[in-house]
N, C-alpha and C positions, 0 to 999 in steps of 0.2 A: 482394497487391492488395486494396484495401478500397474500400468505397463510403461516401461522406459527402455527404448532401444532393445526390445525383445526380452527384457528381464522383467518377470512378474514379481512384484514386491510382496513377499509373504515373509514376514520376519517376526522374531528371529527363528533360526533353525532350532527345533526342540531338543536336538542332541548336543550340538556344539555351540549354539548361541550366535552363529554367524548371521548378520543382518543384511549383507550385501549380495552374496553370491547364491541366491535362490532362484532357480530356473524352472519354468514350466516343464513338466515331464510327460504327462498323459492326462486325458480326460475320458470319462465314459458317461453313461446316461445318469449316473448318480453322484459322482464326485470328480474333483480335480486332484491331481497329484503333482507334487513339486519335488525337486531334487536339490540338495545342498551341494554346491561344488567344493566346499571345504572338507566335509567329512563323508560325502557320498550318500547320506541318508535320503531315502525317498519317503515323503510323508504327506498326510492328508491335513489340510488346514483345519483349525479347531472349529470353524463354523459348520463343518460336516460331522463332527463327533456326535454320537448318540448321547441322549440323557442317561443318567445312571439307571433309571427305571428301564429304559429301552435296552441298555447294555445287559442288564441282569436277565431280561427276558430272552435275549439271544443265548446266553450261557445256560439258561434253564433247559434249553432244547437238547443239550449234550447228554448223552447216555453212557458216559464213561464209568467203569466200575473195576475194582481190583479183582473181581471174579471173571473178567473178560480176558481170555487168553490172548486174543488178538491185540487188545490194548496194551497188555504187558509186553508183547513182542515189539510193538511200536515204541514203547518207552525204553526198551532194552537198548535201542540205538544210543541213548545217552547213558543209561545205567551201566552197561557192560564196560565201556572204556573208563568211566569215572571210578567205578568200583575197584578196578585194578590199581588205581593210584592212591587209594585211601589206606591209612593205617587202621588196624583193628579198633573197633569201638569209637570211631570218629563221631563228632557231633555235627549234624547237618540241618539245613533248613530247606524245605520245599516251598519256594516262593511262587505263589499263584497256583496253589494245589487244585483248585476247582472243587466241584461238588462231590467228587468221588476220589479222594486222595489215594493214589496208587504207587507213584514213584517213591514216596516216603515209606510205604509199606515194604516195597522191594528192598530198600536199603536197610530197613529195620530187620527184615528176615535174614540179612547178612551180618547182623550183629552191631549195626550202628544205631545211634540214637538220633531221631529226626523229628524236628518240630515242623509244623505246617503254618502257612499264612496265606490268606486270600482275602482281599478287601470285601468280597461278597459272601464267601462261604466259611471262612475261618479267620475272622478279623480279631486276632489276638495280639494287641500291641506289645504285650510283654515279651513276646519272642523276638521282637525287633530291638530289644535292649541287650541281647546277648551277642556273643561273637562266635563264629563257626569255623569248623575245619573245611566244610564244603557247603555250597549253596547251589541248588538247582532251580532252573526256570525253564520248564518245558512248554513250548507253544504259549509263551507269555509275553516276550519282549515286543512282539508285533502289536500288542494291545497298549503299550506304554504311550500315554499322552505327553509325558515329559520325560523322555528316556534319559536325558542328561542327569536329571535329579535322581531318577530311579537307579541308574548304574552307580552314581556316587554313593547312594545309600547302601546298596548291596556290597560295594567294595569296602566300605567302612565296617560292615558287619563281618567281613572275612578276616580270619586270623592270618598272620604272616605264614607263607607257605601253603595257604589254603587254595581251594579250587572253586571257581565259578563255572558251572556247566549250563550251557544254553542249547536249546533245540528250537530252530525256527527255519522256515523255508527261505532261501536266499534269492534276492532279485538279480536279474541279469540285464540285458539290454532292453531298449524300448520296444522292439518287436516282440520279444518274449513276454514282457510285462503286459502288453496289450491283450494277450491271449491267456494270461495267467489266472487260474481260478482263485489263487490265494488272495488276490487283491479284492475279490468280490465279497468277502465277509465284511459286513459293515462295522464290526468291532476291531478290524485290523487297520491301524492308522499309521504304523511305521514299518518300513520295509528295509531290511539290511542286505548289503552285498558283502562279498569278501573284502572289498576295498574299505567298507565302513567298519568291519570287524577289525581289520588291520589298523585302521586309524584309532579305534577304541583301545586296542591293545597298547598302542604307543602312548596314548594319554594316561592310561592306567599304569603304565610301566609293567605290563604283564607279559609273561610267556604265553604264547597262543598256540593251540593245537587244533587243527581242523580234522574232524572225524567224519568221513563220508561227505555227503552233500548238504547236511543240515544240522550238524552238531559241532559246537566249538567249545573248547575248554580254555579258560584263562587261569593261570597260576599267579598268585600274589607273591611278590618277592619277599625274602626275609626268612624263609623257613629253613 
């Protein structure tokens, strides 16, 4: 890492691949954070990333369960608006389902067929060979180490006219970021803003809907 005229060279951006317009954004006692001026992504350089063993240990602390009414209410912020857009019996993928898949169960209870995938808890490569009417990623994209590759993969799995539903807390300005609890999770390495999501929609050629403060739906053209 070097400094040149105030520009900290951390390249490339893990979302858009830009190698020049990467600026220092924030630092705390544990990590530094940089912002890509091209796509707006705020990210943690790879040398701060946890090992796979350390990352799994953090996820094992979660106590999410489909029997938890509070967790279902939380997921309903994504479930409710997306469910209204789906045709009966749609095929979906819950990407990054975690140790207690719940969103997939909620859609299944509404008559849809839903596969699950998670690199730690449901590593079923066969489900990534199918194409889907909808894909969900709830509290997942902030964990992406290579978000550009991950979004490309998910978009390729989506059928024309299909929906990609994301839920993630959105970053704001530097002052808000400095006091933001969301950045303190060591497994969170990418932070999206409305600007970044709009950039992503443009690259994907997607229709974008923002639902509340932390849910975004992308529709793939052609349906």
